[in-house]
C-alpha positions as CSV (number, residue, x, y, z in Angstrom):
1,X,123.0,-147.2,26.7
2,X,120.9,-144.2,27.7
3,X,122.6,-141.0,28.8
4,X,122.4,-139.7,32.4
5,X,119.9,-137.0,31.3
6,X,117.6,-139.5,29.7
7,X,117.8,-141.7,32.8
8,X,116.7,-138.6,35.0
9,X,113.7,-137.9,32.7
10,X,112.6,-141.6,32.8
11,X,113.0,-141.6,36.6
12,X,110.9,-138.4,36.9
13,X,108.1,-139.9,34.8
14,X,108.2,-143.1,36.8
15,X,108.2,-141.2,40.2
16,X,105.2,-139.1,39.1
17,X,103.3,-142.2,38.0
18,X,104.0,-143.9,41.3
19,X,103.0,-140.8,43.2
20,X,99.6,-140.6,41.5
21,X,98.8,-144.1,42.6
22,X,99.7,-143.4,46.3
23,X,96.5,-143.9,48.4
24,X,97.4,-143.0,51.9
25,X,100.0,-141.2,54.0
26,X,101.9,-144.4,54.9
27,X,102.4,-145.3,51.2
28,X,103.4,-141.7,50.6
29,X,106.1,-141.9,53.1
30,X,107.3,-145.1,51.5
31,X,107.4,-143.3,48.1
32,X,109.5,-140.5,49.5
33,X,112.0,-142.9,50.9
34,X,112.2,-144.8,47.5
35,X,112.7,-141.7,45.3
36,X,113.9,-138.8,47.4
37,X,115.6,-140.5,50.4
38,X,119.4,-140.4,51.0
39,X,119.7,-143.8,49.4
40,X,116.8,-143.3,47.0
41,X,116.7,-143.7,43.3
42,X,117.4,-140.0,42.4
43,X,120.5,-140.0,44.7
44,X,121.8,-143.1,42.9
45,X,121.5,-141.5,39.5
46,X,123.1,-138.2,40.5
47,X,126.2,-140.0,41.8
48,X,127.2,-140.5,38.1
49,X,127.7,-136.7,37.6
50,X,131.3,-137.0,38.7
51,X,132.2,-139.1,35.6
52,X,130.9,-136.4,33.1
53,X,132.8,-133.7,31.4
54,X,132.5,-130.3,33.1
55,X,130.1,-128.7,30.5
56,X,127.9,-131.8,30.4
57,X,128.1,-132.1,34.3
58,X,126.8,-128.5,34.6
59,X,123.8,-129.2,32.3
60,X,122.9,-132.6,33.8
61,X,123.3,-131.2,37.3
62,X,120.8,-128.4,36.6
63,X,118.4,-131.0,35.2
64,X,118.8,-133.1,38.4
65,X,118.1,-130.1,40.6
66,X,115.0,-129.3,38.7
67,X,113.7,-132.9,38.9
68,X,114.4,-132.9,42.6
69,X,112.6,-129.7,43.3
70,X,109.6,-130.6,41.1
71,X,109.3,-134.1,42.8
72,X,109.5,-132.5,46.3
73,X,106.8,-130.0,45.3
74,X,104.7,-132.8,43.9
75,X,105.3,-134.8,47.1
76,X,104.1,-131.8,49.3
77,X,101.0,-131.3,47.2
78,X,100.1,-135.0,47.3
79,X,100.6,-134.9,51.1
80,X,98.2,-132.0,51.5
81,X,95.6,-133.8,49.3
82,X,95.8,-137.0,51.4
83,X,95.6,-135.1,54.7
84,X,92.5,-133.3,53.5
85,X,90.9,-136.6,52.3
86,X,91.7,-138.3,55.7
87,X,90.2,-135.3,57.6
88,X,87.1,-135.4,55.4
89,X,86.7,-139.1,56.1
90,X,87.0,-138.5,59.9
91,X,84.5,-135.7,59.8
92,X,82.1,-137.9,57.8
93,X,82.4,-140.7,60.3
94,X,81.7,-138.3,63.2
95,X,79.0,-136.4,61.5
96,X,75.6,-136.1,63.3
97,X,72.7,-137.6,61.5
98,X,69.9,-135.3,62.4
99,X,67.3,-137.7,61.1
100,X,68.2,-140.2,63.9
101,X,66.4,-140.0,67.2
102,X,68.6,-138.4,70.0
103,X,70.2,-140.4,72.7
104,X,67.8,-140.6,75.7
105,X,68.8,-138.3,78.7
106,X,69.1,-140.0,82.0
107,X,66.3,-138.8,84.3
108,X,66.9,-138.4,88.0
109,X,64.5,-139.8,90.6
110,X,63.5,-138.7,94.0
111,X,64.9,-140.9,96.8
112,X,62.2,-143.2,98.2
113,X,62.5,-141.6,101.6
114,X,62.0,-138.2,100.0
115,X,59.0,-139.5,98.0
116,X,57.4,-140.8,101.2
117,X,58.2,-137.6,103.1
118,X,56.4,-135.5,100.5
119,X,53.4,-137.8,100.6
120,X,53.2,-137.6,104.4
121,X,53.5,-133.8,104.4
122,X,50.8,-133.6,101.6
123,X,48.5,-135.8,103.6
124,X,48.7,-133.4,106.6
125,X,48.6,-130.3,104.5
126,X,45.3,-131.4,103.0
127,X,44.0,-131.4,106.6
128,X,45.1,-127.8,107.3
129,X,48.6,-128.4,108.8
130,X,51.6,-126.2,107.9
131,X,55.3,-127.4,107.7
132,X,57.7,-126.0,110.3
133,X,61.4,-126.8,110.4
134,X,64.1,-126.4,113.1
135,X,67.8,-126.9,113.9
136,X,69.4,-130.4,113.8
137,X,71.9,-129.4,116.5
138,X,69.7,-128.8,119.5
139,X,69.9,-127.8,123.2
140,X,69.2,-130.4,125.9
141,X,66.4,-128.1,127.1
142,X,64.3,-128.3,124.0
143,X,65.2,-132.0,123.2
144,X,64.5,-133.3,126.7
145,X,63.7,-130.9,129.6
146,X,60.9,-128.9,127.9
147,X,59.3,-132.3,127.0
148,X,59.2,-133.5,130.6
149,X,62.3,-135.7,130.3
150,X,64.7,-134.3,133.0
151,X,68.2,-135.7,133.4
152,X,67.2,-138.3,136.0
153,X,64.2,-139.6,134.0
154,X,64.4,-143.2,132.9
155,X,62.8,-142.2,129.6
156,X,66.2,-140.8,128.5
157,X,67.4,-144.4,128.1
158,X,65.1,-144.6,125.1
159,X,67.3,-142.3,123.2
160,X,71.0,-143.1,122.6
161,X,72.1,-139.5,122.3
162,X,75.0,-138.1,120.3
163,X,76.3,-135.2,122.4
164,X,78.2,-132.3,121.0
165,X,81.6,-131.6,122.7
166,X,80.6,-128.2,124.0
167,X,80.7,-127.7,127.8
168,X,78.8,-125.2,129.9
169,X,78.9,-125.3,133.7
170,X,80.7,-128.7,133.4
171,X,78.0,-130.3,131.3
172,X,77.4,-130.9,127.6
173,X,74.0,-129.4,126.9
174,X,74.2,-129.5,123.1
175,X,73.3,-132.6,121.1
176,X,72.2,-133.9,117.7
177,X,68.5,-134.0,118.1
178,X,67.0,-137.4,118.7
179,X,63.5,-136.4,117.4
180,X,61.9,-133.3,115.9
181,X,59.6,-132.7,118.9
182,X,61.9,-129.8,120.0
183,X,60.5,-127.8,117.0
184,X,57.0,-128.1,118.6
185,X,58.2,-126.3,121.8
186,X,60.1,-123.7,119.8
187,X,57.0,-122.9,117.7
188,X,54.7,-122.8,120.7
189,X,57.0,-120.3,122.5
190,X,56.6,-117.8,119.6
191,X,53.0,-118.5,118.5
192,X,49.6,-118.5,120.1
193,X,46.8,-121.1,119.4
194,X,45.3,-122.3,117.2
195,X,48.2,-124.3,116.0
196,X,48.4,-127.0,113.3
197,X,51.9,-127.9,112.4
198,X,54.1,-130.8,111.2
199,X,57.8,-130.7,111.7
200,X,59.9,-132.9,109.4
201,X,63.7,-133.5,109.5
202,X,66.6,-135.8,110.2
203,X,67.2,-137.2,113.7
204,X,70.3,-139.0,115.1
205,X,70.7,-141.9,117.5
206,X,73.9,-143.4,118.8
207,X,73.1,-147.0,118.1
208,X,74.2,-150.0,116.1
209,X,72.6,-150.5,112.7
210,X,70.5,-153.5,111.8
211,X,67.6,-154.3,109.4
212,X,65.3,-152.1,111.5
213,X,67.6,-149.5,113.0
214,X,69.8,-146.7,111.5
215,X,71.9,-144.1,113.3
216,X,70.1,-141.4,111.2
217,X,66.4,-141.4,110.5
218,X,63.8,-139.0,109.0
219,X,61.0,-138.1,111.3
220,X,57.8,-136.0,111.1
221,X,56.2,-134.7,114.4
222,X,52.6,-133.5,114.4
223,X,51.1,-130.9,116.8
224,X,47.6,-129.4,117.1
225,X,46.7,-127.1,119.9
226,X,43.4,-125.2,120.3
227,X,40.4,-124.9,122.5
228,X,38.3,-128.1,122.7
229,X,40.7,-130.5,121.0
230,X,40.0,-134.0,122.1
231,X,41.0,-137.6,121.6
232,X,38.3,-137.7,118.8
233,X,40.3,-135.1,116.8
234,X,43.5,-137.1,117.2
235,X,41.9,-140.3,116.1
236,X,40.0,-138.8,113.2
237,X,43.1,-136.9,111.9
238,X,45.5,-139.9,112.1
239,X,43.0,-142.4,110.7
240,X,42.5,-140.1,107.7
241,X,46.3,-139.7,107.2
242,X,46.8,-143.5,107.5
243,X,44.2,-144.1,104.8
244,X,45.8,-141.5,102.5
245,X,49.2,-143.2,102.8
246,X,48.1,-146.9,102.8
247,X,44.8,-146.9,101.0
248,X,41.2,-146.0,101.7
249,X,40.3,-149.6,102.5
250,X,42.7,-149.7,105.5
251,X,41.3,-150.4,109.0
252,X,42.9,-148.3,111.8
253,X,43.4,-149.4,115.4
254,X,44.6,-147.4,118.5
255,X,46.5,-149.1,121.3
256,X,47.5,-147.6,124.6
257,X,51.3,-147.0,124.9
258,X,53.6,-144.9,127.1
259,X,55.3,-141.8,125.7
260,X,56.8,-139.3,128.2
261,X,55.4,-136.1,126.8
262,X,51.8,-137.1,126.1
263,X,49.0,-138.3,128.4
264,X,47.4,-140.6,127.5
265,X,49.7,-142.1,124.8
266,X,48.8,-144.5,122.1
267,X,50.1,-146.3,119.0
268,X,48.4,-146.2,115.7
269,X,48.1,-149.5,113.8
270,X,46.7,-150.5,110.4
271,X,45.5,-153.9,109.4
272,X,48.2,-155.9,107.6
273,X,48.0,-155.3,103.9
274,X,49.7,-158.7,103.2
275,X,47.3,-161.0,105.1
276,X,44.3,-158.7,105.5
277,X,44.5,-159.1,109.3
278,X,44.7,-162.9,109.4
279,X,48.3,-163.0,110.6
280,X,51.6,-163.4,108.7
281,X,55.4,-162.8,109.1
282,X,55.0,-159.1,108.1
283,X,52.7,-158.4,111.0
284,X,54.2,-160.9,113.4
285,X,51.1,-163.0,113.2
286,X,49.1,-160.3,114.9
287,X,47.2,-159.0,111.9
288,X,48.2,-155.4,112.7
289,X,51.2,-153.2,111.9
290,X,52.3,-150.2,114.0
291,X,52.9,-147.0,112.0
292,X,53.3,-144.2,114.5
293,X,53.0,-143.1,118.1
294,X,50.7,-140.3,119.4
295,X,48.8,-138.9,122.4
296,X,47.3,-135.9,124.0
297,X,49.8,-133.1,124.9
298,X,50.7,-133.1,128.6
299,X,49.2,-130.1,130.3
300,X,52.6,-129.2,131.9
301,X,54.1,-128.8,128.5
302,X,51.4,-126.3,127.6
303,X,51.9,-124.5,130.8
304,X,55.7,-124.3,130.2
305,X,55.2,-122.4,127.0
306,X,52.7,-120.0,128.6
307,X,49.4,-121.6,127.5
308,X,46.5,-122.0,129.9
309,X,46.0,-125.8,130.1
310,X,42.5,-125.2,131.5
311,X,41.6,-123.5,128.2
312,X,43.8,-125.2,125.6
313,X,44.3,-128.9,124.8
314,X,46.2,-130.5,122.0
315,X,47.5,-133.7,120.5
316,X,50.8,-134.8,119.1
317,X,52.1,-137.6,117.0
318,X,55.4,-138.8,115.5
319,X,56.3,-141.1,112.7
320,X,59.5,-142.4,111.1
321,X,59.5,-141.8,107.3
322,X,61.8,-144.8,106.7
323,X,59.4,-147.1,108.4
324,X,56.5,-145.8,106.4
325,X,58.5,-146.3,103.2
326,X,59.5,-149.8,104.2
327,X,55.8,-150.7,104.7
328,X,54.6,-149.0,101.5
329,X,57.3,-150.5,99.2
330,X,57.8,-153.9,101.0
331,X,61.4,-153.2,102.0
332,X,62.8,-155.5,104.7
333,X,66.1,-153.7,105.5
334,X,66.3,-150.0,106.5
335,X,70.0,-149.9,105.6
336,X,69.2,-150.2,101.9
337,X,68.0,-146.6,101.9
338,X,71.5,-145.1,102.5
339,X,73.8,-147.6,100.8
340,X,73.6,-145.6,97.5
341,X,73.2,-148.8,95.5
342,X,71.6,-147.7,92.2
343,X,70.2,-151.2,91.6
344,X,68.0,-150.5,94.6
345,X,67.2,-146.8,94.1
346,X,66.3,-147.1,90.5
347,X,63.3,-149.2,91.4
348,X,61.5,-146.2,92.7
C-alpha cells in the first residue's frame, strides 16, 4: 500500500496532466472543484495526516502544502492563458476586414414638396425674379385689408383663418397667414419699381383635411411691377414657367376667374398630360388642368403703397406647391406629403 507522501505525488502529477488538457474556463472551474475544492481530491488525502506519527506528519504536511500552493499557482496561470485565448478569439471575430467593401451609408433625400419648390423658384429665377420671404404670423392689415379684402367683404369666406389670441381694441388682428401675398405689400412699401419677386412659404387654413385639402400648405406668390407691364407679360411669363415645370410640349390656356386683389383675374391651365387633352379622370374629362391663379394688380393696391397707378402696372400670380407636386408625380392624396411614411417619401 503506497504511503501518504507517494499518494500526494501521484495526485499532483494527475492534477497537472488534467490541467494541461483543460480547454475552456468552464472546464477549468470543474478541475478546480475536483482537485482543490473543499471536498476535492487533495483535501481527502490530507485528512489522513491525523493518523501519522508527529515527525512524519510534519514532513507529509509540508509536502501537502507545497503541492497545494503549486497546483493553485498552476491553476491561476492556466486561467490567465485561457482568458487571453478567449479574448483573442473575440477580437478575431470582431476584426475589421479592410479588404471588404464598406457598408453603404444611408443618403437623405429632399422632401418632394421641397424638390418642387426649388424647381418653381429656379424657373422664376431664370426669368429675372428674386426670392423674398416674410413672417408666417401676420397682421390682418397685410393679409386682408391691404389686398382689398375688408372685414365685411364676402371674399374673406374663401379663407378659413386661424386667428391668434391677441386682442387690440377688442379685436384679434393677428393671424397665421392664409397666403404669402402679404409679402408683396410689405416689399412694395419699402421698394420702388421695377419689381420682380417671388414669395415662397407656408400658409395655414382652418379647414378639414381630405385628399385635396390640408390645414397647412406651401405657396409661392409672384409679383411684377413696372412701367408698361401688360397682360401679354403675364401670359408670356406664366406660360414659360408652366413649360419649365411640366415639359416644353405643354399647351397653356388662360381662363377668366375672380380674385379679389387682381383685375382682371384668370386661371392658368395646361393640357392634361395623361390624355393629351382628350378627357380623362385626371382632368375631369375637360382635357385641361388648372395649376395656378393670376391677374393684373388692382390699381388701388398700387396706390395704397404709394405707387402712381397711372404710371405703373403689374401682374401677380399664386400657386400651391403641393398641387404642382401632385400633378408632376401623379399623387392623388395631398395628405401623403405630411404623414412621414418612408415608404412614400423614399420614392422621390
